[in-house]
C-alpha positions as CSV (number, residue, x, y, z in Angstrom):
1,M,-72.9,-121.1,62.8
2,H,-70.2,-120.9,60.1
3,E,-67.5,-121.3,62.7
4,L,-69.2,-124.4,64.1
5,L,-69.4,-126.0,60.6
6,D,-65.7,-125.2,60.1
7,W,-64.9,-127.1,63.4
8,V,-67.0,-130.0,62.4
9,Y,-65.4,-130.1,58.9
10,S,-61.9,-130.0,60.4
11,I,-62.6,-132.7,62.9
12,A,-64.2,-134.9,60.2
13,I,-61.1,-134.4,57.9
14,A,-58.8,-135.3,60.9
15,L,-60.7,-138.5,61.6
16,V,-60.6,-139.6,58.0
17,L,-56.9,-138.9,57.7
18,A,-56.3,-140.8,61.0
19,M,-58.3,-143.8,59.7
20,I,-56.4,-143.8,56.4
21,I,-53.1,-143.8,58.2
22,H,-54.3,-146.5,60.5
23,I,-55.6,-148.8,57.8
24,F,-52.8,-148.4,55.3
25,V,-49.6,-147.2,57.1
26,F,-49.2,-147.7,60.9
27,V,-51.4,-149.0,63.7
28,P,-50.8,-149.0,67.5
29,T,-51.6,-152.2,69.3
30,R,-51.1,-153.9,72.6
31,V,-49.6,-157.3,73.4
32,S,-52.1,-159.6,75.1
33,G,-50.5,-162.6,76.8
34,E,-47.1,-164.1,77.4
35,S,-46.5,-166.0,74.1
36,M,-43.8,-163.6,72.9
37,Y,-42.0,-163.4,76.3
38,P,-39.1,-162.4,76.8
39,T,-39.1,-160.4,73.6
40,L,-42.5,-158.7,74.3
41,N,-44.3,-158.5,77.6
42,N,-48.0,-158.7,78.3
43,G,-49.6,-155.2,78.0
44,Q,-46.6,-153.8,76.0
45,Y,-47.5,-151.3,73.3
46,L,-46.4,-151.7,69.7
47,I,-46.4,-149.7,66.5
48,V,-47.1,-152.0,63.6
49,S,-46.2,-151.1,60.0
50,K,-49.1,-152.1,57.6
51,I,-47.2,-151.1,54.5
52,G,-46.2,-154.7,53.7
53,H,-49.8,-155.9,54.1
54,V,-51.1,-153.2,51.8
55,F,-48.5,-153.8,49.1
56,H,-48.4,-157.6,49.6
57,K,-44.7,-157.6,50.4
58,D,-43.0,-160.7,51.5
59,V,-42.0,-161.0,55.2
60,N,-38.5,-162.0,56.4
61,Y,-37.4,-164.8,58.6
62,G,-37.4,-163.6,62.2
63,D,-39.9,-160.7,61.6
64,I,-42.3,-160.1,64.5
65,V,-45.7,-159.9,62.8
66,I,-49.3,-159.4,63.6
67,I,-51.5,-162.1,62.1
68,D,-55.2,-162.9,61.8
69,S,-55.4,-166.3,63.4
70,R,-58.6,-167.2,61.6
71,V,-56.7,-169.1,58.9
72,D,-59.7,-171.2,57.9
73,R,-61.5,-168.2,56.3
74,P,-60.5,-165.7,53.6
75,R,-59.9,-162.1,54.6
76,T,-61.8,-159.4,52.9
77,W,-61.4,-155.6,52.7
78,A,-64.1,-155.3,55.4
79,D,-61.7,-157.0,57.9
80,D,-59.1,-154.2,57.3
81,V,-61.8,-151.6,57.9
82,E,-63.2,-153.1,61.0
83,E,-59.9,-153.8,62.8
84,P,-58.9,-150.1,63.4
85,L,-61.7,-149.5,65.8
86,D,-61.0,-152.8,67.7
87,N,-57.3,-151.9,67.9
88,Y,-57.9,-148.4,69.3
89,L,-60.3,-149.7,71.9
90,S,-57.8,-152.4,72.9
91,I,-55.2,-149.7,73.7
92,F,-57.4,-148.4,76.4
93,S,-58.9,-151.7,77.6
94,S,-57.4,-155.1,77.2
95,S,-60.9,-156.6,77.5
96,A,-61.8,-154.9,74.2
97,Q,-58.9,-156.7,72.4
98,Q,-59.9,-159.2,69.7
99,H,-58.5,-162.6,70.4
100,N,-58.0,-163.5,66.7
101,V,-55.2,-161.0,66.2
102,W,-51.9,-162.5,67.4
103,V,-48.3,-161.3,67.5
104,K,-45.8,-164.0,66.5
105,R,-42.4,-164.5,64.8
106,V,-41.9,-165.7,61.2
107,I,-40.1,-169.1,61.3
108,G,-40.8,-170.5,57.8
109,K,-42.0,-169.3,54.4
110,G,-43.5,-171.0,51.5
111,G,-41.4,-174.1,50.4
112,D,-39.5,-174.4,53.6
113,V,-39.3,-177.8,55.2
114,L,-39.6,-177.6,59.0
115,A,-38.8,-180.2,61.7
116,F,-39.3,-180.0,65.4
117,H,-37.2,-182.2,67.7
118,D,-34.5,-182.2,70.4
119,G,-35.8,-178.8,71.7
120,H,-35.0,-177.1,68.3
121,V,-36.7,-175.9,65.1
122,Y,-35.0,-177.1,61.9
123,R,-35.5,-175.2,58.7
124,N,-34.4,-177.0,55.5
125,G,-32.3,-179.4,57.6
126,K,-30.5,-176.8,59.7
127,A,-31.2,-176.0,63.4
128,L,-32.2,-172.4,63.8
129,N,-30.1,-170.1,66.1
130,E,-32.9,-168.6,68.3
131,P,-31.4,-166.6,71.1
132,Y,-34.7,-164.8,71.6
133,I,-36.7,-167.9,72.8
134,N,-37.6,-168.1,76.5
135,E,-36.6,-171.7,77.1
136,P,-35.9,-174.9,75.1
137,M,-39.0,-176.1,73.3
138,E,-40.7,-179.2,74.6
139,F,-42.8,-179.7,71.4
140,S,-41.6,-182.3,69.0
141,M,-43.0,-183.9,65.8
142,D,-42.2,-187.0,63.8
143,G,-41.2,-186.2,60.3
144,T,-41.2,-182.8,58.6
145,F,-43.7,-180.2,57.6
146,T,-43.5,-178.3,54.3
147,V,-44.9,-174.7,54.4
148,P,-47.2,-174.3,51.4
149,K,-46.5,-171.5,48.8
150,G,-48.3,-168.3,49.8
151,Y,-48.1,-169.1,53.5
152,V,-45.8,-168.5,56.5
153,F,-45.2,-170.5,59.6
154,V,-45.2,-168.5,62.8
155,M,-44.3,-169.2,66.4
156,G,-44.2,-167.4,69.7
157,D,-40.9,-166.8,71.5
158,N,-42.3,-168.4,74.6
159,R,-42.5,-171.8,72.8
160,N,-43.9,-173.8,75.6
161,H,-46.8,-171.3,76.2
162,S,-47.8,-170.2,72.7
163,S,-50.6,-171.0,70.4
164,D,-49.2,-170.6,66.9
165,S,-48.8,-172.4,63.6
166,R,-48.1,-175.6,65.4
167,F,-51.8,-175.6,66.3
168,I,-53.6,-173.5,63.8
169,G,-51.5,-174.5,60.8
170,P,-49.6,-172.2,58.4
171,V,-50.9,-168.7,58.0
172,P,-51.8,-167.3,54.6
173,V,-49.7,-164.3,53.7
174,S,-52.9,-162.3,53.3
175,H,-53.5,-162.9,57.1
176,V,-50.1,-161.2,58.0
177,L,-51.5,-157.8,58.9
178,G,-48.3,-156.0,59.6
179,T,-44.7,-156.1,61.0
180,V,-43.7,-154.7,64.3
181,A,-41.9,-151.4,63.7
182,F,-41.5,-150.1,67.2
183,K,-41.8,-151.5,70.7
184,L,-42.8,-149.0,73.4
């Protein structure tokens, strides 16, 4: 009986450590869809660093990030606890993947003025050099958009086939769940 309790104790400790690592350090996830093609492919596995999310670090232009697309509601600590189970299940079955967690690229940060015309994105008056996009962007917009402080503007690399900040609006920094560390 003592040996059985030792095994149960060891397994419980291992599970708790795995959850702590998953919630606060790294998380495996799987790409669902073609919005980041050609950089990322549908079904591709990623390792996401959550350290920036935990310590509220600023993201950089061009970072590939995982976001919570439910920008119209505040995130709570419960969201960070519930997502690990959903992420692990999605590794084994794409049907288990939550459709509110998206992978996108950071295009603008708080205070940036963005414009979209002539197949390009302009940040603060300068066209972005984006060799990673799949094809010229068909989307255009009259005028400019200023990214609010505390938010980021994200877009997929497959611009003509991506739901992103052009449609859901800017993403609160609290909704940036991590930065892609490794592509597998």
